[in-house]
N, C-alpha and C positions, 0 to 999 in steps of 0.2 A: 613444466623444463624450459628451457630458451629456445624454441622450435619457430620458426618461421619457414612461411609458406612464401616460395618466391614466382614472381609475374611472365611468364616465356610469352614472345613476340605472338604477334596477331598467326594465326596458321597452327599452333602450338595449344591450342585452349584446348586440346584432349587431354593433353598430358599434364600430371600434377607432380609439382617439385618442390621439394622439403630441404632447408639444411640446419644444421642444430652445429652447437660447437663439441668437438671431442672429449667425455668424459670416461670417467672409469663406471662401472660395470662389472657384476657378477654375473656368469655364464647363467646363471639360475633365474637372475630378472629378464631374458631375454629369449623368448619363445622361440625366435626362429635360428639363434645360435646352434653350431654344432659345439659340443665339448671336445671332441675329438679334433676337428677342424682348429680349435682355438688352441689347444694341446700343442701345437705343431708350430705355434709362431715364436721367434727367437727372441722376441723384446717387448718390453710392455708397452710400447709405442703402440707395434702394430697391432698387438690385442687391445687396447683400448681404441682404437679407429676402428678394427671390427665389429665388435661389439655394438660402438654406436653408431655406425652403419647398420648392422640389424637392426637394432632397436627403433633406428628412425624408421625401417623398412615397416615393421610392425605397424607404428603410428601412421603411416602413410596408407597402408591397404585398409586399417579402421578407415580413415578418412574417404577410400574408395569405396567402402562398404560392407567390407570384410570384416565383420567383428568377431567370427568366431576363428582364432588362427592352429588350434590345437589340429587341425587336418591337412595341416599345410606344411611344406618343409622349402627349403633353400636346396636345390642340386645345381650341380656345376653341366657344364657339356662336355667333350673330349678337348675341349678347347679352353675352360675353366670360365666360361660364360657364367655367370648365376641365373638361373629361372627357379620359378615358384613350380609346385609338384606336389598332388595329394600324395600323404603318407600312404606306403601302401594297407592296406585293407579299410581304407577310408570309404572304396567303393562310390565314390563321387566326381563326375563329369563335367562339372559345370566349367566353363573355361575360365581360367585366370589372367590378370594383367600383366604383362611384361614389365621389367625391371631395369633400373640400371642403378649401382653404385658408385659413389667416387667418396675420395678425401683427400684435402688438400689444406697443410698449415695450420692444424687445429682444428678443421669443422668437417664435416660429413655430409654429403649433400645425395639425394635419392629423386630419383624419375621413376613415375608409374605412368602408365600407359596401358589403355584398351588393347585386348586379347588378338593376338594376330599383329599385332602392329609394335615391331621390335622400337626400343629408344636406346640413346646412350646419352651419360651425360658427366662433364668435366668441368673441372672448376679452378683458376687460380687467382692468388691476390692482383689486384691492382698495380701494384708496386714491384711485382716479381718481375726482372730480366731474367734471358736466356744468353748465355754464352755464343758466342759468334760461333765460334770452333766448333758448336753443336748444330749450325745451321744445316749443313751437307749431311746431316744424319736424319732428317727429316723434309729434306727438300732437294729440288731441283732443278736444272732449266732455267726457266723464265722465273719459275718462283723463288729459288734459289735467290735468282740476283735482283727479284724483289724485297728480298727479308733484306739482302745485304746493303740496300738502299734504306731501309724501312725497318731497322733492328727494333726498333720500338713495338713493329705488330707481331713480333716472334711468340709472345706466350698466346695472342689471340689465338694465332695458327696453329699453334701447338694444342692447346686445348680442343680445336674444332675436328682436328684429324684422332685425337684419343678420343671422343665423343662419336666419330665413324665408326672405329675400329670397337668399338663397345658396341653402337647399333649391329653393326655386321656382325657379333659374337665371337669376332676372331683375335681380340686383342692385337699384341705385338706379332701373329703372326700375317698379320698384314700390313704390311710394309708403309710408313706413312710417306716415304718419298714416292708410293704410288697411287697418294690419293692428294689429288689436286684441285686446292680449295678455291672458288673466286674471292679472294680476301678483302675484298675492298666495299661486298656487299653483306648487310648484318642478315639477310635471308635469301638462301640461295636453295637450287636445286643440282646437283649432282649425281653422275653415274657411274659406278666400280660394275665392271661386266654386266652380268643381267640384271642389277640391283640399283632402283633409284633412289636415295636419298635424298630428303629433305633436312636442310642446315639451318641452324641460327644461332647468331650471339646476344649478347647481351650483357650488361653492366649491372649488378646490382649487389648491397651490403658488400661495397667495395671489392667482388671478384668479378674479373672475367667467367662466364658462363657459358658454356657451348652446349648444345642440345641436338641429336640427330634423330631421326627418324624416318622408316622402314619396313615393308611387310617383313614379318618374322617368318623363317624356313622353318616350317613343321618340324616338330620332333620323332624320332623315334616311339614307334606304339610302346608302350609298357606289357606286362605278365598279364595285369589284368584288363589291359585295352583287349589284348588277342581273346581272354576268356571272356569277357561282355560281350565281343563279338562273335565267337563260336555262340554263346546262350541265345542270342538271338536268331542266328543262322538257325539252331536248334527249335526254336519257338517258331517259328516261321515255316519250318518242313513237318511240322506236328501239331496239326489243327486241335487235337485234344490237348495240348500245353494248358495246364491251369484251369482245367476242367475243375477240378477238387475247389478252387477258391470260389470259383464262378457259384458253385453249389452250395458253400457255406454261406455267401452272400444272400442267395438268395432266402434261403431260408432262416435269417438274422431277424 
């Protein structure tokens, strides 16, 4: 199928980025899709976007080196940010990469970064414009004045802010007006609270592409995490733990 790997700017070599046209998929053909979630979509367009994004994610994870996706699922945080997790009962704790998925004008985009490095991607066609009456919803102060004087930069600024929202795992819970971006720089570092975010813009395949990266916030431990921790503590407290296994090995 028509899948292309994009080339982020220097400084983002650790991030893999892929894109493909949105197409029709059956849920059964997309291992990382959740049928119950797909059933909630009100339009076929949204369904196709979602399934294409999850299919592309599976392909990206294969490229990352995760050949077996049967023990992996996509979960969401309380703020709806997607992340990879092991299916309950898999009993595997190998760290999984961080992910970001986006859709725009009939294309899906996926970014994959190393464990512990949150990533956010957003893209819009180069020819797309943003109505000036929307500027004050995304910027304020000097940034708003800059946009009014350079409306051609609005879409690039918008994708940058969207990618930061995704990297922070907050989506629209983080007000875009509170994200101040040095728009004249194609590669920059910004701060939001205690978080340091690296941000890059570039143009490829007729799209503005923005990529943001920061350190990931640790996820809440699962029930299996707690059980494994308790098991390890019991093993450390009981020197005779596992003697039977040792006896079997010595007599083999």
